N, C-alpha and C positions, 0 to 999 in steps of 0.2 A: 660430785666425789672429791676429795681433797685428795691432792698429790704430793707424793713423796719429794718430787723433784730431785733421779738416780738415776741415773743411772744412775738411777737410777738402776742415780746411779740410781732407776729401773727402774732406776729406775729404771725403769724398771722402772722414770722416768716417770706409780704414785699413787686407796680405799676408803671410802669414807661414807658418811650419809649417801644413801641412794637418792639422786637428783635425776628428774627424768631430763633428758638432754633435751636441748631446744630443738622445735622442728620435727620431734618426734611423736609429740601428741596426737592425737586423733583430730584430723582436721587442720592441721598445721602445716604450712609449706616450709621446707627448708630453705634457707636463705642463701643465695647463689654466691660463692667466694670469689673474688677476683682471682687468687692461686689456686689452682685445681689441687683438691685433696690428698692426690697421689704423691706431689710434687711435696709438700708440706709434709706426709708420711716419710718422705725420704729424708726431708730436712731433719726432723725429728730423730729419727733413726741413726743419722749421722752426728747429731748432736750428741746424745745419750752415748753412742758407739765410742766417740773420740775421748769423752770424759776422763776415761782411764790413762787415757795417752796424756791429757791434761795435768791431770793427778801428780803422776809421774814427774813431768818438767817443773811442775809448780814445787813439789818436794826438793828438787834440786837447789832450790834457792831460798826456801823458807821450812821454817817447821811446820809440823804435821797441823797443829792446832791452828796456825797461823792461816793455812792453805784452807782449811774449813772455815774459820772467820771470814776471810777475804771471800770466800765464795758466797755464803750465806750472806753476807754484808750486800754485795753487789746483787745477788739475787732480789734480795728484799727491795733493794731500789728499784729494780725493774717492775715488780708487782705492785709496788706502791705506786710507781707513776700510772700503771695500769688501772689500778684503784680510782686514781685522781680523776684520768680521762673518763671514765665509766660512772664516775661519782659513787663508788661502793664506800660504805662507812664499816669501821672495824666492828666487831661485835660487842654489845654493851655489859653483858652477864659476865661477872665475875668468876661464876661456875664455868661459863664455855671458854673463858680466858686460862681457869686451871687445869680444863682438860687438853686446851690446846698447848700449854706447857709439857704435859706429858708427851703428846703427840710430837711436838716439836725434839723431844729429847730423843725418843725411838725412830723416828722418821729421818731426823736430819742431823742434829747434832752428834748422837753417837754413829750412826751407819758413815757417815762422813768423814769423823775423825778416824774409825777403824780403818776405812779404805785407805785415807793418807799414811795412817802408821804401818799398813801392810805393805803398801809399795814402796816403803825402805829398803823391804829386803826380798820381795818376789816382783814378777815382770807383771805389767800391766796386761798382758795378755791373761795370765791366770786371774788375776783381780776380776777382769771383766768375766770370766768364766763361772768363777765362784758367784757373781752377782745374778746369773742366771739360774741359781739354786732356790731364789727366793721362794716361787711357786712352790716348790716341793716342801719346805718349812711351812710355809703356808697352809698347804693343805693338812699335814700333820698337826698343825696346832690348832685349825679350826675345827677338826673331828671333837676336840677335848673342849673347846672352848664357846664354839657356835652351836647352838641345839640343831640349827637347821641344817647344818652341813652334814651329811651323812655319808660314810664312804660308800662307793661302789667297788665292784670288781677292778673295772677299768682304773677308777682312779687310784686304788690300792696297787696296781700293778705299774701304773705311771709313777707314782712312789718309791717304789721297788726300784723301778728300771733306772728312774732319774740317779738314785745313789749309787747304782751300779756304774754309772757313768761319772758320778763324783771319783770313785776310787778309780777308773781308769784314766781321768784326769792327773790323778796324784801319782799313777803308778804304783798303786797298793803291791803289786806281783814282786815290785823291786824293793820293798820296804820302805818306800817314800823317799829313796835315795835322791839327793839334788835338790831338795824342797826345803825351803826354812819353814819349820814347823810353826813357829810363832807369827811370822807373817800371814801365814795359809790360814790359820786358825782365825785368825782378825778379819781376814776377808770374808771366810765362812760366817763368824759370830756379826760382822754386818749384814749381810744378806738375811740371816736369822732374825734380826731387830727389825727388818721392815714388817714382815707380817705381824710381831709383836704389836707393832704400833697400829697396824691395819685393824686388827683384831679389836683393839683398845678403841680406836676410832668410831667403829661400826656401833660398838656397844654403847658410847658415851654422847658423842656428837649428832647423832641423826636428829632433825627436827630442830634444831637451835633457831632457823628463821633467817640465819644469815646465808650470804650468799657463797658459793664455792670458793670464788676470787678472793672475797675478804677472809674467809677462814683461812686459805691458805697464805695469803698475803701476812698474817696475824700471826700465824704458827712460825713462819720464815723468820718473822722479828723477834718472836721469843726464843728461837734458835740461836738467834744471832747475840742475842743480850745473855743466853747462856754461856756461849763460847768467850764473850767480853769477860765475864766474871771470873772464869776458870783459868783462861790463857796466861793471865801474869803470874800465876802460881806455878806454870810448867814450862814455860817459855821466855827467853828474855826479848827486849824489843829487838827488831832486827836492825843492826848498821849499815847493811846496803840493801837496795831494792835492784837485784839484776831484773834486767828488760824482759827475758825470754820468761821466768818464772812469773812475773807480775803480770804479764799478757795473759800466762796460763792461766792464772787464778781467776782474772777478770773475767775472760773467756767461760771459763768453769761457772762461774756464779750468773752472768748475767746472761749468757746463752743457755746452759746446762740446767740451771737452776732457776731461770727467771723466763726467758723467751720460750723454753722448751715447754714449759707449764700451760701457757697462754696458746701453743701449737696444738697441745694436747687436748684443751678445751676446745678448740675449734672443732678437730676432730671426732671426739665423742658427742658433739652435737652435730656433726653432720653426716657421718656415716655409723655412728654408734660406738656403743664402748668396747664390743666384741671383736670390731675390725681394728680400732684403735688400739688396742691393747696387743694386737700381734706384732706390735713395735719391739715388745720384749724379746721374741726371739731372732731379731737382726743385731741386737747389741752385742751379744758374744763374738759374733762372726765379723762386725766392723771393728771391735778392740782388739782382735786377734790380729786382722790384718792391719791395723796402725800399728800395733806395738812390733810387728814383725817387720813390716815395709818402711816407717819412721823412725823406730829406735834401734832397729836391729835385734831386737830380742829373737833367742831361738826357741825353736817349735819342734818337738819331738811327735812321732806319729800320735801317740796316745793323746794327745790335746785334742787336736781337732775331732777324733773320733770319740773321745769321751765327752765331748762338749755337745756335738750332735746327738749323743744317746741321752745326756742330761735335758736337751731341748726338746726329743720325742717324749721322755718322761713327763717334763713338765706339761707338753701339750696336752699328755692324757688326763692327767690332776685336772686340767680344765673343761674337760669334756662334757661334764653335765651341765655347765654354763652354754656353751655352744647347743647342746642339744634341747635345752629349753628356751631358748633365746634372752635369758637374762644374764646379768654380767655380775661376776663375782668381783669384788673388789680388787682393783690391782693398780699399784702405783709404776712403775718402770720398769720399777724398776726400777717396775722400781728402776728408779733412776739410781744409776749409781751415785 
């Protein structure tokens, strides 16, 4: 599986060609890890949950595109180091590189930039909750784009419930008063971008012969290149490098877009994709706690209530995968 590296932004944290996890094949023993998988699961949840706080801190000192570029660059360096240690080579096919460039745009460059722009005007708590709508968008899109994904009553109910939760978070009965419409729309569009990328990856990159790590590292490299090309046209070179914002961007990339991917791979290999993707449901909770506790963001009653409804709806849209024991492609979180 290629991960989106969301928070996930949700990553959410990240669909792709289905690759059987190591140690899950018949007769294969799951390798024992030095750190218990529960601790790694908790670490992954915290890393992706805090991504929205780090974006907010990063945009206090840098332009949104600069935050995204720094995030992708540091994340790419982490995965490049992992590839070197494991002696993984990038794909050789030009066709694969072409498909990866599209995946990099929809799974990295576009959503990461949209979240950074959104957090100029909306709280990090709201951005984290918007990120949790990715499974809802994914279910709606997969019905149209993927012939093997057919709606069931439970999944359709989950879709409807999830969007009721979104309206609750946004305070629809109050006319969405107090919210920045543009910033909120950007955060929701970022969450929509992930499943668009997931579906594209499923249709184009299955059976490439390259490892998941090699594909993901190459994808991040292409996303970094895309930002390097467009950033000079929209932002000026920073004159100052404030320490808090710089550290936030480096942490966002090295941890949330680099280390988190490696943690996710290990979890999928050890406990399976169904358990590993449960991290998605912890991300908005942690993002909300971080925003309120550390940034002093205000929280109305409808925000946590609506977020809970969104998560229940998202869980119902994934019910078919749990019932059959197979994994629907999922990034973080989709990582933020």
